[in-house]
C-alpha positions in Angstrom: 0.0 0.0 0.0 1.6 3.3 -1.2 0.8 6.8 0.0 -1.7 8.6 -2.2 -0.4 10.6 -5.1 -1.7 13.7 -3.3 0.3 13.1 -0.2 3.5 12.4 -2.2 3.1 15.6 -4.2 2.3 17.9 -1.3 5.2 16.5 0.8 7.6 16.8 -2.1 6.6 20.4 -2.5 6.9 21.3 1.2 10.2 19.6 1.7 11.7 21.3 -1.4 10.2 24.8 -0.8 10.1 25.0 3.0 13.1 23.0 4.2 13.6 25.0 7.5 9.9 24.7 8.5 10.0 21.1 7.5 13.0 20.4 9.8 11.4 22.5 12.6 8.2 20.4 12.5 10.2 17.2 12.3 12.0 18.1 15.5 8.8 18.6 17.4 7.5 15.1 17.2 6.1 14.0 20.6 7.5 10.7 21.8 5.2 10.3 24.8 2.4 12.4 26.3 1.5 11.4 29.8 -1.2 14.1 29.9 -3.0 12.4 27.0 -3.0 9.1 28.7 -4.3 10.5 31.9 -7.0 12.4 30.1 -8.1 9.2 28.4 -8.2 7.3 31.6 -10.3 10.0 33.2 -12.9 10.2 30.3 -13.2 6.7 29.0 -13.5 3.1 30.1 -10.4 1.2 29.0 -11.1 -2.0 27.2 -8.6 -4.4 28.7 -7.1 -7.4 26.9 -8.5 -9.7 29.5 -12.1 -8.5 29.2 -12.0 -7.8 25.4 -9.8 -10.5 24.0 -11.5 -10.5 20.5 -11.0 -6.8 20.0 -7.3 -7.1 20.9 -6.9 -10.1 18.6 -8.4 -7.9 15.8 -5.8 -5.3 16.6 -3.0 -7.8 16.4 -4.2 -9.1 13.1 -4.6 -5.6 11.6 -1.1 -4.6 12.8 0.4 -7.7 11.3 -1.2 -7.1 7.9 -0.2 -3.5 7.9 3.4 -4.3 8.9 3.4 -2.3 12.1 3.9 -3.1 15.8 2.6 -0.2 17.9 1.6 -0.3 21.5 -2.2 -0.1 21.3 -4.8 0.8 23.9 -8.5 0.6 23.4 -11.2 2.7 25.1 -14.9 3.3 25.2 -15.8 7.0 25.5 -18.2 8.2 28.2 -21.2 10.5 27.7 -21.1 10.3 23.9 -24.0 8.8 22.1 -22.9 9.4 18.5 -21.3 6.3 16.9 -17.7 7.0 16.1 -14.1 5.6 16.2 -11.0 7.8 16.5 -7.3 7.3 17.0 -4.8 9.4 18.9 -1.2 8.8 18.0 2.0 9.0 19.8 5.4 8.0 18.4 5.2 4.3 19.1 1.7 4.1 20.6 -1.9 4.3 19.3 -5.0 5.0 21.4 -8.3 3.9 19.7 -11.4 5.4 21.2 -14.9 3.9 20.4 -17.8 6.3 21.0 -21.5 5.5 21.2 -22.9 2.1 20.4 -20.2 1.2 17.8 -19.3 -2.1 19.5 -22.9 -3.2 19.3 -23.6 -2.0 15.8 -20.7 -3.7 14.0 -20.1 -7.4 13.5 -16.6 -9.0 13.9 -15.6 -8.4 10.3 -16.8 -4.8 10.4 -14.9 -4.1 13.6 -11.8 -5.6 12.0 -12.2 -3.1 9.1 -12.6 -0.2 11.5 -9.5 -1.2 13.5 -7.6 -1.6 10.2 -8.8 1.9 9.1 -7.6 3.5 12.4 -4.2 1.7 12.4 -3.7 2.7 8.8 -3.6 6.3 10.1 -0.8 5.2 12.5 1.0 3.4 9.7 1.0 6.5 7.4 2.3 8.6 10.3 5.2 6.3 11.0 6.3 5.4 7.4 9.3 7.1 5.8 10.5 8.7 9.0 7.2 10.4 9.8 7.2 12.2 6.5 3.4 12.4 6.1 2.9 13.4 9.7 5.3 16.2 9.2 3.5 17.2 6.0 0.1 17.2 7.8 1.3 19.4 10.7 3.0 21.8 8.3 0.0 22.4 6.1 -2.2 22.8 9.2 0.1 25.4 10.6 0.4 27.3 7.3 -3.5 27.2 7.0 -3.8 28.5 10.6 -1.5 31.5 9.8 -3.3 32.3 6.5 -5.4 35.4 6.3 -8.8 34.2 5.2 -9.5 31.1 3.1 -6.6 30.5 0.7 -4.5 27.8 -0.8 -3.2 26.4 2.5 -6.7 26.0 3.8 -7.7 24.1 0.8 -4.4 22.1 0.9 -5.0 21.1 4.6 -8.6 20.1 3.8 -7.6 17.9 0.9 -4.6 16.4 2.7 -7.1 15.3 5.5 -9.6 13.9 3.0 -6.9 11.9 1.2 -5.8 10.5 4.6 -9.3 9.0 5.0 -9.0 7.5 1.5 -5.6 6.0 2.5 -7.0 4.7 5.8 -9.9 3.1 3.9 -7.4 1.3 1.7 -5.7 0.1 4.9 -9.0 -1.4 6.1 -9.2 -3.2 2.8 -5.7 -4.5 3.1 -6.6 -5.9 6.5 -9.9 -7.5 5.5 -9.3 -8.2 1.8 -13.0 -7.5 1.2 -14.6 -4.2 0.6 -18.0 -5.3 2.1 -17.2 -4.9 5.8 -15.2 -1.7 5.1 -18.2 -0.1 3.4 -20.8 -1.6 5.8 -18.9 -0.3 8.9 -18.6 3.2 7.3 -22.4 3.4 6.6 -23.4 1.9 9.9 -21.3 4.5 11.8 -22.7 7.3 9.7 -26.3 6.2 10.0 -26.7 4.2 13.1 -28.3 1.4 11.2 -27.8 -2.2 12.3 -28.2 -3.7 8.8 -26.6 -2.3 5.6 -26.7 -3.8 2.1 -23.4 -2.9 0.5 -24.3 -3.5 -3.1 -27.4 -1.3 -2.8 -25.3 1.4 -1.3 -22.7 1.2 -4.1 -25.6 1.5 -6.6 -26.8 4.6 -4.7 -23.2 6.1 -4.8 -23.1 5.5 -8.6 -26.4 7.3 -9.1 -25.0 10.3 -7.2 -21.7 10.3 -8.9 -23.3 10.0 -12.4 -24.3 13.7 -12.0 -21.6 15.9 -13.5 -19.7 18.1 -11.1 -20.4 16.2 -7.8 -17.6 17.1 -5.4 -17.0 16.2 -1.7 -18.7 18.8 0.5 -17.3 17.5 3.7 -15.1 19.5 6.1 -12.6 16.7 6.8 -13.8 13.2 5.9 -15.1 12.7 2.3 -18.8 11.9 2.1 -19.5 8.2 2.5 -20.7 7.6 -1.1 -17.3 8.9 -2.3 -15.4 6.8 0.1 -17.4 3.7 -0.8 -16.9 4.1 -4.6 -13.3 5.1 -4.2 -12.6 1.9 -2.2 -14.3 -0.1 -4.9 -12.2 1.5 -7.6 -9.0 0.8 -5.5 -10.0 -2.8 -4.9 -10.6 -3.3 -8.6 -7.2 -1.9 -9.5 -8.8 0.8 -11.7 -6.2 2.6 -13.8 -8.0 5.9 -13.6 -8.4 5.8 -9.8 -6.2 8.8 -9.1 -7.8 11.0 -11.8 -11.3 10.0 -10.6 -10.5 10.8 -7.0 -9.1 14.2 -8.0 -12.5 15.0 -9.7 -14.4 13.9 -6.6 -12.2 15.5 -3.9 -10.6 18.5 -5.7 -13.3 19.4 -8.1 -12.8 21.8 -11.0 -9.6 23.8 -11.3 -11.0 27.2 -10.0 -9.2 30.3 -8.8 -11.3 30.5 -5.5 -10.6 26.9 -4.4 -7.0 26.3 -5.5 -4.8 24.3 -3.1 -1.0 24.7 -3.3 -0.7 22.1 -6.0 -3.5 23.7 -8.0 -1.8 27.1 -7.6 1.4 25.6 -9.0 -0.5 24.0 -11.9 -2.4 27.2 -12.8 0.8 29.1 -12.8 2.4 26.6 -15.2 -0.7 26.5 -17.3 -0.8 30.3 -17.6 2.8 30.2 -18.8 1.9 27.6 -21.4 -1.0 29.7 -22.6 1.1 32.9 -22.9 3.9 30.9 -24.6 1.3 29.7 -27.2 0.1 33.3 -27.7 3.6 34.7 -28.2 4.8 31.9 -30.4 5.1 34.1 -33.5 8.3 36.2 -33.6 6.3 39.4 -34.6 4.6 39.3 -31.2 7.9 39.5 -29.2 8.4 43.2 -29.1 10.4 44.7 -26.2 7.2 45.9 -24.6 5.6 42.5 -24.7 8.7 40.8 -23.5 8.8 43.2 -20.5 5.2 42.3 -19.6 6.1 38.6 -19.8 9.0 39.1 -17.5 6.6 40.7 -15.0 4.8 37.4 -14.9 8.0 35.2 -14.9 11.4 36.8 -14.6 12.9 33.9 -16.6 10.5 33.9 -19.5 12.2 33.6 -22.8 10.8 34.7 -26.2 9.8 31.8 -28.3 9.7 29.2 -25.5 7.3 26.4 -26.2 4.3 25.5 -24.0 4.8 22.7 -21.5 4.3 19.4 -23.3 1.7 18.2 -20.7 -0.5 21.1 -21.7 -0.5 20.2 -25.4 -3.3 18.4 -27.2 -2.9 15.7 -29.9 -2.3 18.4 -32.6 0.3 20.3 -30.6 -2.0 23.1 -29.4 -2.5 24.2 -25.8 -5.5 22.5 -24.2 -7.0 23.4 -20.8 -7.6 20.6 -18.3 -11.2 19.5 -17.6 -13.1 20.4 -15.6 -12.0 24.0 -14.9 -13.4 27.4 -14.1 -10.5 29.5 -15.5 -12.4 31.2 -18.4 -12.5 34.7 -16.8 -9.0 34.5 -15.3 -7.3 33.4 -18.6 -9.4 35.9 -20.6 -7.8 38.8 -18.6 -4.3 37.3 -19.0 -4.9 37.2 -22.8 -6.3 40.7 -22.8 -3.2 41.9 -20.9 -0.9 40.8 -23.7 -3.3 41.7 -26.5 -3.2 45.3 -25.3 0.4 45.5 -24.2 2.0 47.1 -27.3 -0.2 49.5 -29.4 2.6 49.5 -32.0 1.7 46.0 -33.0 -1.8 47.3 -34.0 -4.5 44.7 -34.5 -2.5 41.5 -34.7 -2.2 40.8 -31.0 -5.9 41.1 -30.4 -6.6 38.9 -33.4 -4.2 36.3 -32.2 -5.7 36.4 -28.7 -9.2 36.0 -30.0 -8.2 33.0 -32.1 -6.3 31.4 -29.1 -9.4 31.9 -26.9 -11.5 30.1 -29.4 -9.0 27.2 -29.5 -9.0 27.1 -25.7 -12.8 27.1 -25.7 -13.0 30.3 -23.6 -14.1 32.5 -26.6 -17.3 33.8 -25.0 -15.6 34.9 -21.8 -12.8 36.5 -23.7 -15.2 38.4 -25.9 -17.1 39.7 -22.9 -13.8 40.9 -21.4 -12.8 42.6 -24.7 -16.1 44.4 -25.1 -16.1 45.5 -21.5 -12.5 46.6 -21.2 -11.7 48.1 -24.6 -13.4 50.3 -27.2 -13.9 47.5 -29.7 -17.4 46.7 -30.9 -18.8 43.3 -31.8 -18.3 43.9 -35.5 -14.6 44.6 -35.0 -14.2 41.6 -32.8 -15.8 39.4 -35.4 -13.5 40.8 -38.1 -10.4 40.3 -36.0 -11.4 36.7 -35.1 -11.5 36.0 -38.9 -8.2 37.7 -39.6 -5.3 35.6 -41.1 -2.5 35.5 -38.6 1.1 35.3 -39.8 2.3 31.7 -39.6 6.0 32.2 -39.1 6.0 30.3 -35.9 9.4 30.1 -34.3 10.5 27.2 -32.0 13.9 27.1 -30.4 
């Protein structure tokens, strides 16, 4: 079981871009917290090995199948009627707390799945020298220091949601069957004593068949997403990562970008501008100066990034996205940069907007922000652009 692509990418970014913060967080790992243990003893009933041998046997089996060997203590929370299971993690210890009637709701296989899920959190925190724990604490700290809701807030949210996806995969690794994993999830969410897993997967399919369905949860993805994501993982679906990104991240949109989305939009913007400035006639000193305000290392004639090119070598935008207005104003910025180039830049921008399938948004921006009329826009869109394309 490998970390999710999302966790790998975020940790790679943080370790590369914030090495001092990374090392500072790494040095803060708590080896042992006596106050946590005392708090748990005061507020729960501890489920001893002698009185709850089956539960402890399930812990031992889950730990073996996950390849870990933590010290594990089990507890039943007091004064909490809502079904739930949570894990509190120290360096070499895990405290699993059951709340509400979970132990009565779930059968043995479902309890095994829940314990596997919780211990998968511990396994992720321990692997690779605690790398993914460090990443989690760092994005949470950056989000807490952020003014308003920005890229670190969205990064922390998605990091947590992908952790739940990872832990569900851990439950599957322990059980080797998605049925108890999904049944336990739905039972805890609903309080039902009986759940038909196939019916719930069909329900999830009906929801996800609607275009644009994205997780609306604050931390844990919604149950129908988790159930279908686990089914895809168990089936070894080749498009699992891409499908998960659609469900958890949603459309690439300026208002909801996480740090990875921000990096991608910056790279995509550069590819769009490179496509616009491909012709040598467009590379006047004024235009080059504007490009250097976007990226100080931008070079005249540089090609778009290969990953942003379609089958015919033209820039294509990823789907789904909500970048029409943003990219329209980027194009307009360059189309109006150098009046000495006369009409050609606007004609080139109109034709690129059409190629990118953002023509309507760009035309609205042109009509609002310039003195051009609709007849002039139509004429420029049909203009023949010089084809002396230069590639280094």
